[in-house]
C-alpha positions in Angstrom: -46.4 -7.5 24.4 -45.1 -8.6 21.0 -47.5 -11.2 19.4 -46.7 -13.8 16.8 -47.9 -11.6 13.9 -45.6 -8.7 14.9 -42.6 -11.1 15.1 -43.4 -12.4 11.6 -43.7 -8.8 10.4 -40.1 -8.1 11.6 -38.6 -10.8 9.5 -36.2 -9.3 6.9 -33.9 -11.2 4.6 -33.7 -14.1 7.1 -33.0 -11.8 10.1 -35.5 -11.2 13.0 -35.4 -7.7 14.5 -37.1 -7.3 17.9 -37.0 -4.0 19.9 -33.8 -2.8 18.2 -32.0 -6.1 18.6 -31.2 -8.3 15.6 -31.1 -12.1 15.6 -29.7 -13.7 12.5 -29.4 -17.4 11.9 -25.7 -18.4 11.9 -24.5 -18.2 8.3 -21.7 -20.7 8.5 -20.8 -23.9 10.3 -19.5 -23.8 13.9 -16.3 -25.5 13.0 -15.3 -23.1 10.3 -12.3 -20.9 11.3 -13.9 -17.6 10.3 -15.0 -14.3 11.7 -17.8 -12.1 10.4 -19.2 -8.8 11.4 -21.8 -6.5 9.8 -22.5 -3.1 11.4 -24.4 0.1 10.5 -22.7 3.4 9.9 -22.7 4.2 13.6 -20.8 1.0 14.5 -23.9 -0.8 15.9 -23.5 -4.5 15.3 -26.2 -6.0 13.1 -24.6 -9.5 12.8 -21.5 -11.1 14.2 -19.7 -14.4 14.7 -16.4 -14.8 16.4 -16.1 -11.0 16.4 -13.5 -10.9 19.1 -11.3 -13.7 17.9 -8.0 -12.9 16.3 -7.4 -13.8 12.6 -4.7 -13.2 10.0 -6.0 -10.2 8.0 -3.8 -10.5 4.9 -4.2 -7.4 2.7 -7.2 -5.8 4.4 -4.6 -4.6 6.9 -3.8 -2.0 4.2 -6.9 -0.1 5.3 -5.4 0.4 8.7 -2.0 1.5 7.2 -3.9 3.9 5.0 -5.9 5.3 7.9 -2.8 5.8 10.0 -1.1 7.6 7.0 -4.0 10.1 6.9 -3.5 10.9 10.5 0.3 10.7 10.9 1.3 12.2 7.6 -1.7 14.2 6.8 -4.1 14.0 3.8 -2.2 16.7 1.9 1.3 15.3 2.6 3.6 14.9 -0.4 6.6 12.7 -0.3 9.8 14.5 -1.2 13.2 14.0 -2.8 16.1 16.3 -1.8 18.7 17.3 -4.5 21.8 19.4 -4.6 24.2 20.2 -7.4 27.6 21.1 -6.0 29.0 24.0 -8.2 32.6 23.0 -7.4 32.6 19.2 -7.9 29.7 19.1 -10.3 28.3 16.2 -8.3 24.6 15.8 -8.1 23.3 14.6 -4.7 19.9 12.9 -4.3 18.3 11.9 -1.0 15.1 9.9 -0.8 12.4 10.1 1.9 10.3 7.1 1.0 8.4 8.3 -2.0 6.4 5.2 -3.1 5.4 6.7 -6.5 8.8 7.8 -7.8 8.0 6.5 -11.2 9.6 7.3 -14.6 7.3 10.2 -15.3 8.1 11.8 -11.9 11.8 11.2 -12.3 11.6 13.0 -15.7 9.9 15.9 -13.9 12.6 15.9 -11.2 15.3 16.1 -13.9 13.5 18.9 -15.6 13.4 20.8 -12.3 17.1 20.3 -11.8 17.9 21.5 -15.3 15.7 24.6 -15.0 16.8 25.5 -11.5 20.5 24.7 -11.6 21.1 25.1 -15.3 23.9 22.5 -15.4 26.1 22.0 -18.5 27.5 18.8 -17.2 27.4 16.6 -14.2 30.1 14.4 -12.7 28.9 11.8 -10.2 25.3 11.2 -9.2 25.4 10.4 -5.5 22.5 8.5 -3.9 21.7 8.9 -0.2 19.5 6.1 1.1 20.0 6.7 4.8 16.5 7.9 5.6 15.7 4.2 5.8 17.6 1.7 7.8 19.6 -0.7 5.6 18.6 -3.6 7.9 14.9 -3.7 6.9 13.6 -7.2 6.2 9.8 -7.2 5.7 8.3 -10.3 7.3 6.4 -12.4 4.8 8.3 -11.1 1.8 9.9 -13.8 -0.3 12.5 -13.8 -3.1 10.1 -14.4 -6.1 9.8 -12.4 -9.2 6.4 -11.1 -8.1 6.2 -7.3 -7.5 5.0 -7.9 -3.9 8.5 -9.2 -3.2 10.3 -6.1 -4.3 12.7 -4.6 -1.8 11.9 -1.3 -0.1 14.2 1.8 0.1 14.3 5.5 0.9 14.9 6.3 -2.7 13.4 3.7 -5.0 12.1 3.9 -8.6 9.2 2.2 -10.4 8.4 -0.1 -7.5 11.9 -1.6 -7.8 10.7 -3.7 -10.8 11.3 -3.7 -14.6 8.8 -4.5 -17.2 10.2 -5.9 -20.4 9.1 -7.5 -23.8 10.7 -8.9 -26.9 10.6 -6.7 -30.0 10.4 -9.0 -33.1 11.2 -6.2 -35.5 14.3 -5.0 -33.6 15.1 -8.5 -32.5 15.9 -7.4 -29.0 14.4 -6.8 -25.6 12.7 -3.4 -25.0 10.9 -1.8 -22.1 7.4 -2.9 -21.5 6.4 0.8 -20.9 7.2 3.6 -23.3 8.0 6.1 -20.5 10.7 3.9 -19.0 14.1 3.1 -20.7 15.4 -0.4 -20.6 18.9 0.1 -19.3 21.7 -2.2 -20.6 22.8 -3.0 -17.0 19.6 -5.2 -16.5 19.7 -7.2 -19.8 21.5 -10.1 -18.1 18.8 -10.5 -15.5 16.1 -10.3 -18.1 17.7 -13.0 -20.2 18.0 -15.3 -17.1 14.2 -15.4 -16.9 14.0 -17.1 -20.4 10.8 -15.1 -20.9 9.9 -13.0 -23.9 7.9 -10.6 -21.8 7.4 -10.1 -18.1 8.7 -8.3 -15.1 11.8 -8.7 -13.0 12.2 -7.6 -9.4 15.4 -5.8 -8.7 17.8 -7.1 -6.1 18.4 -5.0 -3.0 21.7 -3.8 -4.4 20.3 -3.0 -7.8 17.4 -1.0 -6.2 19.8 1.3 -4.4 21.3 2.7 -7.6 18.4 2.3 -10.0 16.9 5.8 -9.4 20.3 7.4 -10.1 20.7 5.4 -13.3 17.3 6.7 -14.5 18.2 10.3 -13.5 21.4 9.9 -15.6 19.3 8.7 -18.5 16.8 11.6 -18.4 19.6 14.2 -18.0 21.5 12.8 -20.9 18.2 12.7 -22.9 18.1 16.5 -22.3 21.7 16.9 -23.5 23.2 17.2 -20.0 26.4 15.1 -19.9 27.1 12.9 -17.0 30.8 12.1 -17.0 31.1 10.1 -13.7 29.3 7.2 -12.0 26.2 6.6 -10.0 27.2 5.7 -6.5 26.0 5.7 -2.9 27.1 8.4 -0.6 26.0 11.1 1.9 23.8 14.0 0.8 25.5 17.4 1.0 23.4 20.5 0.6 26.1 23.1 1.4 25.2 26.5 2.9 21.4 26.0 2.6 21.8 25.2 -1.1 19.7 22.1 -1.0 16.5 21.8 -2.9 13.3 19.8 -2.3 11.3 18.2 -5.1 7.7 17.3 -4.0 5.8 14.4 -5.5 2.8 15.3 -7.7 0.8 12.9 -5.6 -0.7 13.7 -2.2 -1.5 11.1 0.5 -5.1 10.5 -0.8 -3.8 9.7 -4.3 -1.1 7.4 -2.9 -3.6 5.6 -0.8 -6.0 5.2 -3.7 -3.3 3.5 -5.7 -2.2 1.4 -2.7 -5.7 0.1 -2.2 -6.7 -0.2 -5.9 -3.6 -2.4 -6.8 -3.2 -3.9 -3.3 0.5 -2.8 -3.7 2.6 -4.2 -0.8 5.6 -2.1 -1.8 3.6 1.2 -1.5 2.0 0.0 1.7 5.3 -0.7 3.5 6.9 2.5 2.2 4.0 4.4 3.7 4.2 2.3 6.9 7.9 2.9 7.3 7.6 6.7 6.6 4.9 7.0 9.3 7.4 5.5 11.7 10.2 7.9 10.7 7.9 10.9 10.8 6.7 9.9 14.3 10.0 8.8 15.9 12.7 10.2 13.6 14.9 8.7 11.0 16.1 6.2 10.1 12.9 4.4 9.3 12.6 0.9 10.7 9.8 -1.7 10.9 9.9 -1.3 14.6 9.2 2.4 14.4 6.4 1.8 11.9 4.8 -0.8 14.1 5.1 1.5 17.1 3.6 4.5 15.3 0.6 2.6 14.0 0.1 0.9 17.4 0.1 4.4 19.1 -2.3 5.8 16.5 -4.6 2.7 17.0 -4.5 3.2 20.8 -5.2 6.9 20.7 -7.8 6.9 18.0 -9.4 3.5 18.0 -8.9 2.4 21.6 -6.8 -0.7 20.7 -4.7 -1.6 23.7 -2.9 -4.6 22.1 -2.6 -4.5 18.3 -0.5 -7.4 16.9 1.1 -6.3 13.7 4.6 -6.6 12.2 4.4 -4.7 8.9 1.9 -2.6 6.9 0.9 -4.6 3.9 -0.6 -7.8 5.3 2.1 -10.1 3.9 3.1 -11.5 7.3 1.1 -14.2 9.0 2.2 -12.8 12.3 -0.3 -9.9 11.8 -3.4 -10.6 14.0 -6.6 -8.6 14.2 -10.2 -9.2 15.2 -13.3 -8.5 13.2 -14.4 -6.2 16.0 -11.2 -4.1 15.6 -11.6 -4.1 11.8 -15.1 -2.6 12.1 -13.7 0.2 14.2 -11.1 0.8 11.6 -13.8 0.9 8.9 -15.9 3.4 10.9 -13.0 5.7 11.0 -12.1 5.1 7.4 -15.6 5.8 6.2 -14.9 9.4 4.9 -12.4 7.7 2.4 -14.7 4.8 1.4 -14.6 5.8 -2.3 -10.9 5.0 -2.4 -11.7 1.3 -2.3 -12.6 -0.9 -5.2 -16.3 -1.1 -5.9 -18.7 -3.7 -7.3 -22.4 -3.5 -8.1 -24.8 -6.1 -6.6 -28.5 -6.5 -6.9 -28.7 -5.4 -3.2 -26.5 -2.3 -3.7 -22.9 -1.2 -4.3 -20.1 -2.8 -2.4 -16.9 -0.9 -1.7 -14.2 -3.4 -0.6 -10.7 -4.5 -0.1 -9.8 -8.2 -0.3 -6.9 -10.2 1.1 -5.4 -13.5 0.1 -2.7 -15.7 1.4 -2.4 -19.4 1.1 -5.4 -20.8 3.1 -6.5 -17.3 3.9 -9.3 -15.2 2.4 -10.5 -11.9 3.8 -12.7 -9.0 2.8 -13.6 -5.7 4.4 -15.5 -2.7 3.2 -19.0 -1.2 3.0 -22.3 -2.2 1.4 -24.6 0.6 0.4 -28.1 0.0 1.7 -31.3 0.9 0.0 -31.7 3.5 2.8 -28.6 5.3 1.4 -26.4 4.4 4.4 -23.1 2.5 4.3 -22.9 -0.7 6.2 -19.3 -1.7 7.1 -18.5 -5.4 7.1 -15.6 -7.8 7.7 -15.1 -11.4 6.6 -12.0 -13.3 7.7 -11.7 -17.0 6.7 -8.5 -18.6 7.9 -9.3 -21.9 6.3 -8.7 -23.0 2.7 -11.6 -22.8 0.3 -14.3 -22.7 2.9 -17.4 -20.6 2.9 -16.1 -17.2 1.9 -18.5 -16.6 -1.1 -21.5 -17.9 0.8 -20.8 -15.6 3.7 -20.6 -12.6 1.4 -23.8 -13.5 -0.3 -25.6 -13.8 3.0 -24.3 -10.4 4.2 -25.5 -8.8 1.1 -29.0 -10.0 1.8 -29.0 -9.0 5.4 -28.2 -5.3 4.7 -31.4 -3.2 4.8 
């Protein structure tokens, strides 16, 4: 029989542990619209409130998207771009397959590969094939602001479909905000419309379709390869097996690391869409992405009904419970170091946060003094209520 002294001896950071069960005082008011779960590294619940209730996850949904990518694409998967230089027409064909990190440095590498492999002296048209993605994709929750998270998605996209610019006082003109990226004249009008001296613009859907081709043209001409025609949309033609594949220098793990570090909605949804196309065939659609992640979640996590509509957490129609998020975190544990981290007096915290208007969420792992990782979830679907206090309490509960 457990006596009073034994019970007192089991008190630890405000929690009482009796015969393997834990009883923690409730750490927030009953009327707060929030869910909280703290578990050990085997998934055993240490503390929970509203663990089965559905909440809007915001950006912590990216952890599920990342986990699905490791399974459906593979940890060593590299996004690709197909290219073909027709020896007769001198047209250069490019087809995208959803590479979310097709940045200027990578496009420069692509152009170098084309030059070394095909040895062109001149190129006529640059023809962009965007058909791996449906042209009807509308990401729910995405707006029309100048924020990078509102950038359009596409099968062949460059630099996150945004342009960074600044005013050069010496030259008395706008220049690119990054040395590796040219500021193309075609976009000066949009930059001037912002009335800003520095900042970032988000490309329109139509601009984003051709922007990769315009950058390819720039880097080819920089290497003294003349481009005499135009950049236009068309169908990829790799005649008689003459097509080539350029692989991204980044594998899935590196893509996910950037996705989580910068909470990049653009990367998340390109990954999400690609998992759908890989599972159910092109063209990529949101419906296929949803279906692929739901199937993964059912087969690997035991979720019978997962309510999601995209992969970044932008949409308020995404719904998930803390109990489900804990299962996701248990499966994601081998990749915990890809999350952002913060030191606390109680230990290190590896985490992903999420924010929408009136929504604050956080999910990750707290390292205990025993060397174990303790997955936790906080989802507050109520403006400015209790989030920081809940996190502080959880940090004290962890052994």
